[in-house]
C-alpha positions as CSV (number, residue, x, y, z in Angstrom):
1,M,1.1,10.5,76.9
2,E,1.0,8.6,80.1
3,K,-1.9,9.5,82.4
4,L,-5.5,9.9,81.5
5,V,-8.4,10.6,83.9
6,I,-11.8,9.7,82.6
7,I,-14.8,11.6,84.1
8,P,-18.3,10.7,83.0
9,T,-20.8,13.5,83.4
10,Y,-24.5,14.1,83.5
11,N,-25.7,17.4,84.8
12,E,-22.5,18.4,86.6
13,K,-22.4,22.1,85.8
14,E,-21.8,23.0,89.5
15,N,-18.8,20.8,89.7
16,I,-17.1,20.3,86.3
17,A,-15.0,23.5,86.0
18,A,-13.8,23.2,89.6
19,I,-12.8,19.6,89.4
20,L,-10.9,20.1,86.1
21,E,-9.0,23.1,87.5
22,A,-8.1,21.1,90.6
23,I,-6.7,18.3,88.5
24,F,-4.7,20.5,86.2
25,Q,-3.4,22.6,89.2
26,L,-1.7,19.5,90.5
27,N,0.8,20.0,87.6
28,Q,1.5,16.3,87.5
29,G,0.9,15.6,83.8
30,F,-2.7,14.3,84.0
31,H,-4.8,14.6,80.9
32,V,-8.6,14.5,81.3
33,L,-11.3,13.0,79.1
34,V,-14.8,14.1,79.9
35,I,-17.6,11.9,78.6
36,D,-20.9,13.8,78.7
37,D,-24.2,12.1,78.1
38,G,-26.1,15.0,76.7
39,S,-26.4,16.9,79.9
40,P,-29.3,19.4,79.5
41,D,-27.7,21.7,82.1
42,G,-24.8,22.7,79.8
43,T,-22.0,20.7,81.3
44,A,-20.4,20.0,77.9
45,A,-20.5,23.7,77.0
46,I,-18.5,24.5,80.1
47,V,-15.9,21.9,79.2
48,T,-15.7,23.2,75.7
49,S,-15.1,26.7,77.0
50,M,-12.1,25.5,79.0
51,M,-10.4,23.5,76.2
52,N,-8.5,26.4,74.7
53,N,-6.8,26.9,78.1
54,Y,-5.8,23.3,78.2
55,Q,-5.0,22.3,74.6
56,G,-3.7,18.8,74.4
57,Q,-4.7,18.1,78.0
58,L,-8.5,18.3,78.1
59,F,-10.7,16.4,75.8
60,L,-14.5,16.0,75.4
61,E,-16.6,13.2,74.0
62,Q,-20.3,13.9,73.7
63,R,-23.0,11.2,73.6
64,T,-26.6,11.6,72.8
65,G,-28.7,10.6,75.8
66,K,-28.0,9.1,79.2
67,L,-26.4,5.7,78.2
68,G,-25.1,4.6,81.6
69,L,-21.9,4.8,83.6
70,G,-20.5,1.5,82.3
71,T,-20.8,2.3,78.6
72,A,-19.3,5.8,79.3
73,Y,-16.2,4.2,80.8
74,I,-15.9,1.5,78.1
75,H,-16.0,4.3,75.6
76,G,-13.3,6.1,77.5
77,F,-11.1,3.0,77.9
78,K,-11.2,2.3,74.2
79,W,-10.4,6.0,73.5
80,A,-7.4,5.9,75.9
81,L,-6.1,2.6,74.5
82,A,-6.2,3.9,70.9
83,R,-4.0,6.8,72.0
84,N,-1.6,4.6,74.0
85,Y,-2.1,6.1,77.5
86,Q,-0.3,3.9,80.0
87,F,-2.3,4.7,83.1
88,I,-6.0,5.2,82.9
89,F,-8.1,6.5,85.8
90,E,-11.8,6.5,86.7
91,M,-13.0,9.5,88.7
92,D,-16.3,11.2,89.6
93,A,-16.9,14.9,88.8
94,D,-18.4,15.8,92.2
95,F,-15.3,15.9,94.5
96,S,-16.3,12.8,96.3
97,H,-12.9,11.7,95.0
98,N,-10.1,14.0,96.0
99,P,-7.9,15.0,93.0
100,K,-4.9,15.0,95.3
101,D,-5.3,11.2,95.7
102,L,-4.7,10.7,92.0
103,D,-1.0,10.6,92.4
104,R,-1.3,8.0,95.2
105,L,-3.2,5.7,92.9
106,Y,-0.7,6.4,90.1
107,Q,2.3,5.6,92.4
108,A,0.6,2.3,93.5
109,C,0.7,1.2,89.8
110,K,3.9,2.9,88.7
111,T,6.2,1.8,91.5
112,G,4.0,-0.1,94.0
113,G,3.5,-3.4,92.1
114,A,-0.2,-2.9,91.4
115,D,-1.9,-3.5,88.0
116,V,-5.1,-2.0,89.4
117,A,-5.2,0.5,92.2
118,I,-8.5,1.2,94.0
119,G,-9.2,4.2,96.1
120,S,-10.8,2.3,98.9
121,R,-13.1,3.5,101.7
122,Y,-13.0,0.2,103.5
123,V,-9.3,-0.5,104.3
124,K,-7.3,1.0,107.2
125,G,-7.0,4.7,106.8
126,G,-10.1,5.0,104.5
127,G,-13.5,6.3,105.3
128,T,-16.5,8.4,104.4
129,V,-17.6,12.0,105.3
130,N,-21.1,13.4,105.2
131,W,-22.7,10.1,104.1
132,P,-26.1,9.2,105.5
133,W,-26.3,5.9,107.4
134,D,-28.4,4.2,104.8
135,R,-25.8,4.9,102.1
136,I,-23.0,3.6,104.3
137,F,-25.1,0.5,105.1
138,L,-25.9,-0.1,101.5
139,S,-22.3,0.4,100.3
140,K,-20.6,-1.7,103.0
141,G,-23.3,-4.4,102.8
142,G,-23.0,-4.5,99.1
143,S,-19.2,-5.0,99.2
144,L,-19.5,-7.7,101.8
145,Y,-22.2,-9.4,99.8
146,T,-20.0,-9.3,96.7
147,R,-17.0,-10.7,98.4
148,I,-19.1,-13.6,99.8
149,I,-20.6,-14.4,96.4
150,T,-17.5,-13.9,94.2
151,W,-14.7,-14.7,96.7
152,M,-12.9,-11.6,95.2
153,P,-10.3,-10.3,97.7
154,V,-11.4,-6.6,97.4
155,R,-13.0,-4.7,100.3
156,D,-14.4,-1.8,98.3
157,T,-15.9,-3.6,95.4
158,T,-18.1,-0.7,94.1
159,A,-15.4,1.9,94.3
160,G,-15.3,4.3,91.4
161,F,-11.9,5.8,91.9
162,V,-9.5,3.5,90.1
163,C,-6.2,3.4,88.2
164,Y,-5.7,0.7,85.6
165,K,-2.4,0.0,83.8
166,N,-2.8,-0.1,80.1
167,Q,-2.0,-3.8,80.0
168,V,-5.1,-4.6,82.1
169,L,-7.5,-2.8,79.8
170,E,-5.7,-4.2,76.7
171,T,-6.2,-7.7,78.1
172,I,-9.8,-7.5,79.2
173,N,-12.4,-8.1,76.5
174,L,-14.2,-4.8,77.1
175,D,-17.1,-6.0,74.9
176,E,-17.8,-8.7,77.5
177,I,-18.4,-6.1,80.3
178,T,-22.1,-5.8,80.3
179,F,-23.3,-3.9,83.4
180,L,-24.3,-0.3,83.1
181,G,-24.5,1.0,86.7
182,Y,-22.4,0.5,89.8
183,A,-22.3,-3.3,89.1
184,F,-20.0,-2.2,86.2
185,Q,-17.4,-1.3,88.9
186,I,-17.7,-4.8,90.4
187,E,-17.4,-6.5,87.0
188,M,-14.3,-4.6,86.0
189,K,-12.5,-5.6,89.3
190,F,-13.7,-9.1,89.0
191,A,-12.4,-9.4,85.4
192,S,-9.1,-8.0,86.4
193,W,-8.8,-10.4,89.3
194,K,-9.9,-13.5,87.2
195,L,-7.2,-12.6,84.7
196,G,-4.6,-12.7,87.4
197,F,-3.7,-9.0,87.7
198,T,-2.5,-7.6,91.0
199,I,-5.1,-5.4,92.7
200,K,-4.2,-3.1,95.6
201,E,-6.5,-0.9,97.7
202,V,-5.2,2.6,98.6
203,P,-7.1,4.2,101.5
204,I,-9.1,7.4,100.6
205,I,-11.6,9.6,102.4
206,F,-14.8,9.7,100.3
207,E,-16.8,12.9,100.8
208,D,-20.4,13.1,99.7
209,R,-21.1,15.6,97.0
210,K,-22.0,19.2,98.0
211,F,-23.5,20.2,94.7
212,G,-25.8,18.5,92.2
213,A,-27.9,15.4,92.5
214,S,-26.8,11.8,93.3
215,K,-27.1,9.3,90.4
216,M,-28.0,6.5,92.8
217,H,-31.5,5.0,92.3
218,K,-33.4,1.7,93.0
219,G,-32.6,0.3,89.6
220,I,-28.8,0.6,90.2
221,V,-29.2,-1.2,93.6
222,K,-31.3,-4.0,92.0
223,E,-28.7,-4.4,89.2
224,G,-26.0,-4.7,91.9
225,I,-27.8,-7.3,93.9
226,L,-28.9,-9.5,91.0
227,G,-25.8,-8.7,88.9
228,V,-23.4,-10.2,91.4
229,L,-25.2,-13.5,91.2
230,R,-25.2,-13.3,87.4
231,L,-21.5,-12.4,87.5
232,R,-20.6,-15.4,89.6
233,W,-22.7,-17.8,87.4
234,H,-21.5,-16.4,84.1
235,S,-17.8,-16.5,85.3
236,L,-18.0,-20.3,84.9
237,F,-18.5,-19.8,81.1
238,K,-17.4,-16.2,80.2
239,D,-13.9,-15.6,78.9
240,Y,-12.9,-12.0,79.9
241,R,-9.6,-12.3,77.9
242,N,-9.4,-10.3,74.7
243,R,-8.1,-12.9,72.2
244,V,-8.2,-10.5,69.2
245,K,-4.8,-9.2,68.4
246,K,-4.6,-5.4,68.8
247,V,-3.9,-3.4,65.7
248,A,-2.0,-0.1,66.4
249,P,-4.1,2.9,65.5
250,S,-3.0,4.8,62.4
251,S,-1.4,8.2,62.9
């Protein structure tokens, strides 16, 4: 088992079947873990109905209630590490991330020298499609603000299309990652950078969702603004390194 794509979902019935089919049709050995936060629209039931067709490739973890993007990914990271996946991906369900770019992120880590590969909108060759000006302003402004405060050399700090090598997630103390919303993405990159891992940005075209509702809201924006300041301050004291020796999971 080498490559696992983690997809958190909440009310993604219009997208989930299509995104899963698109990933598996790549025929590049990707497994997928969907983490559903009790979607009332039946997203989990759709995934369950597909699992017989993709036995050993498609997995589902169901949680009770909307617990946040950050906790969903932490849950998925720990699930992946317990099963010894070597490359672990973050990806949205709504096709804003093109499944065809998964292999480019994988190759950046497999052969390109990266420990963390970021699907980036803000490096040469990257960009956005069908995004309103206010979202672009907020996203670009947020990334610039984060770089100024943290000094982190990443242009797309809030990107949610990422590949991590197993070693990175094994090293980071995941219990010290505390943000729930988009600030979670910043904190994971910051922790990786602080621990000395090599981060590379791979240009992607980010296309706004066609179906379903955006999960962006004012609370997420506020967490991002205040969270970056907290992140910089706490970095003076917080140790992101996992100092507890890993115990191999029993078979």
